[in-house]
C-alpha positions in Angstrom: 53.0 124.2 47.7 51.1 121.0 47.4 49.7 118.9 44.6 48.0 115.6 44.4 51.1 113.4 44.3 53.0 115.0 47.2 51.5 113.5 50.4 50.1 110.3 51.7 47.2 112.3 53.1 46.0 113.3 49.6 46.6 109.8 48.3 44.4 108.5 51.2 41.8 111.1 50.3 41.7 110.0 46.7 41.2 106.4 47.6 38.6 107.3 50.2 36.5 109.3 47.8 36.8 106.8 45.0 35.4 104.0 47.1 33.4 105.8 49.7 29.9 105.3 48.3 30.4 101.6 47.5 31.9 100.9 51.0 29.2 102.8 52.8 26.5 101.1 50.8 27.8 97.7 51.5 29.0 97.9 55.1 27.4 100.8 56.8 24.1 100.0 58.6 22.1 103.1 59.5 19.4 101.1 61.0 18.8 97.5 61.9 16.3 95.3 60.1 13.3 97.4 59.1 10.1 96.4 61.1 7.7 98.2 58.8 7.4 99.6 55.3 9.1 102.9 55.0 9.8 105.3 52.1 12.7 104.1 50.0 14.9 106.6 48.3 17.8 106.3 46.0 21.2 106.2 47.7 21.7 109.6 46.1 19.5 110.9 48.9 19.6 108.3 51.7 22.2 105.6 52.4 21.2 102.3 53.9 22.8 98.8 53.8 21.8 95.8 51.8 19.8 94.2 54.7 17.7 97.3 55.0 16.8 97.3 51.3 16.0 93.6 51.6 13.6 94.1 54.5 11.9 97.0 52.7 11.5 95.0 49.5 9.7 92.3 51.6 7.6 94.9 53.4 6.5 96.7 50.3 5.8 93.5 48.5 3.6 92.5 51.4 1.8 95.8 51.2 1.1 95.3 47.5 -0.1 91.7 48.1 -2.4 93.0 50.7 -4.1 95.2 48.2 -2.7 98.7 49.2 -4.2 101.6 47.3 -1.0 103.5 47.7 0.6 103.7 44.3 3.9 104.7 45.8 4.2 101.2 47.2 5.2 100.1 43.8 7.8 102.8 43.5 9.3 101.9 46.9 9.3 98.2 46.0 11.0 99.0 42.7 13.5 101.3 44.4 14.3 98.8 47.2 15.2 96.3 44.5 17.3 98.7 42.5 19.3 99.9 45.6 19.8 96.3 46.9 21.1 95.2 43.5 23.4 98.3 43.3 24.7 97.6 46.8 25.4 93.9 46.2 24.4 92.5 42.9 25.6 88.9 43.6 23.7 88.7 46.9 20.6 90.2 45.3 20.8 87.6 42.5 21.2 84.8 44.9 18.1 85.8 46.8 15.8 86.5 43.9 12.3 85.4 44.7 8.9 87.1 45.3 10.4 90.2 46.8 13.6 90.4 44.8 12.6 90.7 41.2 14.2 92.1 38.0 13.1 95.6 37.2 11.2 94.6 34.1 9.2 92.0 36.1 8.1 94.6 38.7 7.1 97.0 35.9 5.0 94.2 34.2 3.2 93.6 37.5 2.7 97.3 38.0 1.2 97.7 34.5 -1.7 95.6 35.5 -2.1 97.1 39.0 -1.6 100.8 38.3 -1.9 101.3 34.5 -1.2 104.7 33.0 -0.2 106.2 36.3 2.6 108.6 37.2 4.2 106.0 39.4 4.3 103.5 36.5 5.8 105.9 34.1 8.4 106.9 36.7 9.5 103.3 37.0 9.5 102.9 33.2 11.9 105.8 33.0 14.5 103.8 34.9 13.6 100.5 33.4 14.1 102.0 29.9 17.1 104.2 30.8 16.4 107.9 30.9 18.8 108.9 28.1 17.0 106.7 25.5 14.1 107.5 23.3 11.8 105.2 25.3 13.0 106.7 28.5 12.3 110.2 27.2 8.8 109.1 26.3 8.0 108.1 29.8 9.6 111.3 31.2 7.1 113.3 29.2 4.2 111.1 30.1 5.0 111.4 33.8 5.4 115.2 33.5 1.9 115.5 32.0 0.4 113.9 35.1 2.6 115.6 37.7 4.6 118.3 36.0 7.2 119.0 38.7 6.9 116.1 41.2 10.1 115.9 43.2 10.6 112.3 42.0 10.8 113.6 38.5 13.0 116.6 38.9 16.4 114.9 38.2 15.0 113.2 35.1 13.6 116.6 33.9 16.9 118.3 34.6 18.8 115.8 32.6 16.3 115.9 29.8 16.5 119.6 29.4 20.2 119.7 29.9 20.7 117.3 27.0 18.5 119.5 24.8 20.3 122.6 26.2 16.8 124.1 26.8 17.8 127.0 29.0 14.3 128.2 29.7 13.2 124.9 31.1 16.5 124.3 32.9 15.8 127.5 34.7 12.2 126.5 35.5 13.1 123.0 36.8 15.9 124.6 38.9 13.3 127.0 40.4 10.8 124.3 41.1 13.5 122.1 42.7 14.7 125.0 44.9 11.1 125.8 46.0 10.4 122.2 46.8 13.1 122.2 49.5 13.9 118.7 48.3 17.6 119.6 47.7 19.3 119.6 51.1 20.5 123.1 52.0 23.8 121.6 53.1 24.5 120.3 49.6 23.7 123.8 48.2 26.2 125.2 50.7 28.8 122.8 49.7 28.2 123.6 46.0 28.5 127.3 46.9 31.9 126.7 48.5 33.1 124.8 45.5 32.0 127.6 43.2 33.9 130.0 45.5 37.0 127.8 45.0 37.0 128.7 41.3 38.5 131.8 39.7 36.5 134.1 37.5 35.3 132.6 34.3 36.6 129.1 35.3 35.6 125.7 34.1 34.6 123.2 36.8 34.5 119.5 36.0 32.1 117.5 38.1 30.4 114.1 38.1 27.6 112.5 40.0 24.1 113.8 41.1 25.0 115.5 44.3 28.0 117.1 42.7 26.1 118.5 39.8 22.5 119.5 40.4 23.2 121.9 43.4 25.4 124.0 41.1 22.8 124.3 38.4 20.2 125.3 41.0 22.4 127.9 42.6 23.4 129.4 39.2 19.9 129.4 37.7 17.9 130.4 40.7 20.3 132.4 42.9 22.4 133.6 40.0 25.5 132.7 42.0 28.8 132.4 40.1 27.1 132.2 36.7 30.6 133.0 35.2 31.7 129.4 36.1 31.0 126.8 33.4 30.0 123.6 35.2 30.5 120.5 33.0 29.2 117.2 34.1 31.7 114.8 32.5 29.5 111.8 32.2 26.7 113.8 30.6 29.2 115.2 28.1 29.7 111.7 26.7 26.4 112.4 24.8 27.5 113.6 21.4 24.8 116.1 20.6 24.9 117.6 24.1 28.7 117.9 24.0 28.7 119.5 20.6 26.3 122.2 21.7 27.9 123.1 25.0 31.4 123.0 23.6 30.5 125.3 20.8 28.7 127.6 23.1 31.9 127.9 25.3 34.4 128.0 22.5 35.8 124.6 23.2 37.0 122.7 20.1 34.8 119.9 19.0 35.6 116.4 20.2 34.6 113.3 18.2 35.0 109.7 19.4 35.9 107.3 16.6 34.0 104.5 18.4 32.7 103.5 21.9 36.1 102.1 22.8 37.3 105.7 23.0 34.2 107.1 24.7 35.5 107.6 28.3 35.2 110.4 30.8 39.0 110.6 30.9 38.9 111.6 27.2 36.6 114.5 28.0 39.0 115.8 30.7 42.0 115.3 28.5 40.4 117.2 25.6 39.4 120.1 27.8 42.8 120.4 29.5 44.7 120.2 26.3 42.5 122.6 24.3 41.6 125.3 26.8 44.3 127.8 27.5 42.4 131.0 28.2 40.2 129.8 31.1 41.3 128.2 34.4 40.3 124.6 34.7 39.2 122.8 38.0 38.0 119.4 39.0 35.7 118.8 41.9 37.4 117.3 45.0 34.7 114.5 44.8 35.5 113.4 41.3 37.0 109.9 40.9 40.8 110.6 40.5 41.0 107.9 37.9 39.2 110.2 35.5 42.1 112.7 35.6 44.9 110.4 36.7 47.2 111.5 33.8 47.3 115.0 35.3 47.6 114.2 39.0 50.9 116.0 39.3 49.4 119.1 37.9 46.4 119.3 40.1 46.6 121.7 43.1 44.1 121.9 45.9 42.6 125.4 46.2 39.5 124.6 48.2 36.9 122.0 47.4 38.4 121.8 43.9 41.8 121.1 42.4 43.1 123.6 39.9 45.0 122.3 36.9 48.2 124.2 36.3 51.3 123.5 34.2 53.3 125.7 36.5 53.6 125.3 40.3 52.1 128.2 42.3 51.4 129.0 46.0 48.2 127.1 46.2 48.2 127.2 50.0 47.8 131.0 49.9 44.8 130.5 47.6 43.4 127.7 49.7 43.7 129.7 52.9 42.0 132.8 51.4 39.1 130.8 49.9 38.4 129.0 53.2 38.8 131.9 55.5 37.1 134.6 53.4 34.8 132.9 50.9 33.5 129.7 52.3 30.2 129.1 54.2 31.1 126.7 57.1 28.6 127.3 59.9 26.4 124.6 58.6 29.1 122.0 59.4 28.9 122.8 63.1 25.3 122.2 63.8 22.4 120.5 62.0 19.8 123.2 61.4 17.1 121.0 60.0 15.7 117.5 60.4 16.9 116.3 57.1 15.8 113.0 55.7 19.0 113.0 53.6 21.3 113.5 56.5 23.4 110.4 55.7 24.2 111.8 52.2 24.9 115.2 53.7 27.4 113.7 56.2 29.1 111.8 53.3 29.3 115.1 51.3 30.7 117.0 54.3 33.5 114.4 54.5 35.1 116.1 51.6 36.0 119.1 53.8 38.4 117.0 55.9 41.2 116.9 53.3 40.9 120.7 53.0 41.0 121.2 56.8 44.0 118.9 57.2 46.1 120.9 54.7 45.1 124.1 56.5 45.9 122.6 59.8 49.4 121.7 58.7 49.9 125.1 57.2 48.8 126.9 60.3 51.1 124.9 62.4 54.0 125.6 60.1 53.3 129.3 60.2 52.9 129.3 64.0 49.1 130.2 63.8 48.2 127.9 66.7 44.8 129.5 67.3 43.7 129.0 63.7 45.1 125.5 63.8 43.0 124.6 66.8 39.8 126.1 65.4 40.2 124.1 62.1 41.0 121.0 64.1 37.8 121.4 66.2 35.7 121.8 63.0 37.3 118.7 61.6 36.4 116.8 64.7 32.7 117.7 64.3 32.7 116.6 60.7 34.6 113.4 61.3 32.4 112.5 64.3 29.5 111.9 61.8 31.5 109.4 59.7 32.6 105.9 60.6 35.9 106.8 58.9 36.4 110.0 61.0 38.7 108.3 63.5 41.2 107.5 60.8 41.2 111.0 59.5 41.6 112.5 63.0 44.8 110.5 63.4 46.5 112.8 60.9 45.6 115.8 62.9 47.4 114.3 65.9 50.7 113.9 64.2 
């Protein structure tokens, strides 16, 4: 039996997942300096390093200055600035000039160049924060112009989730699935996480790629609709939390002030007040959010199950992986996916699972199974710059 505090391997995994995105963003160069203007996506979809975003900010500013009619040039210029700032804010600040500008300055320039356009409203959503009244105003204005543009889908999903508008949540999920914008590999990983959860379980998640795929699967494919997926950060919104907690018979939670408003408080409240439903946290969630319960979290797949009592979680883990998981997508890339860097990052979460199974198979003398899981781990690790470190544990 294993829980989060028992082995160095899991401690290493926790540290890795906590810092993985930041480290990759700031140190991992997918391509050298960009030579031409290319589409710039949020690092939720494509991961690049600071220098790449800097080059793209220059390139798209040049396109704009040369009078391009492509309104998306403004979005790409805006996004290159956002991502560079997110990657290294100090470096971005030190280089502020004609191609590194504050968001509000870019929006002011765009207001003159592309007034009342979808692209302008999209930028204003992020400049005004999507969860605010002004952010909502621009979501609705953008939707009028391009109702289900792929750029807008995350904003619409959040908007309708906060209102608990199930009809429109279903519609946005359907449009998102039909657009093929959500990488199938992320949907497969979400499927495996859902399969890690017992019937009628509660699954706590956080982050875009660890949330939207679940909602798409549940609303479009009707997969594991018995599982209540709670995005912890979204639940900090008082009205949203009140609605979904009441709907799922979870006692109300009120924060006295913002000093108490933390994601760890959401997790604590759910764990201490839900006794009739199994509770899980995604393997990708920052361990600091549930650190008070580390010694009661047991790996059962791509999720940890909270339990006051120890149990044979290795038997559960083995059954889930061997009989419920979809794993073929890890072996071969079946599509030319523009979001492959994010897919590879997501797949990295399987390595901790494979390592525990590898150890278990060796202990039980199942050498063939041990070899197969090791080979699969090699494939996954080969697509990550941290894979060599992980494979060292398979050699012990």
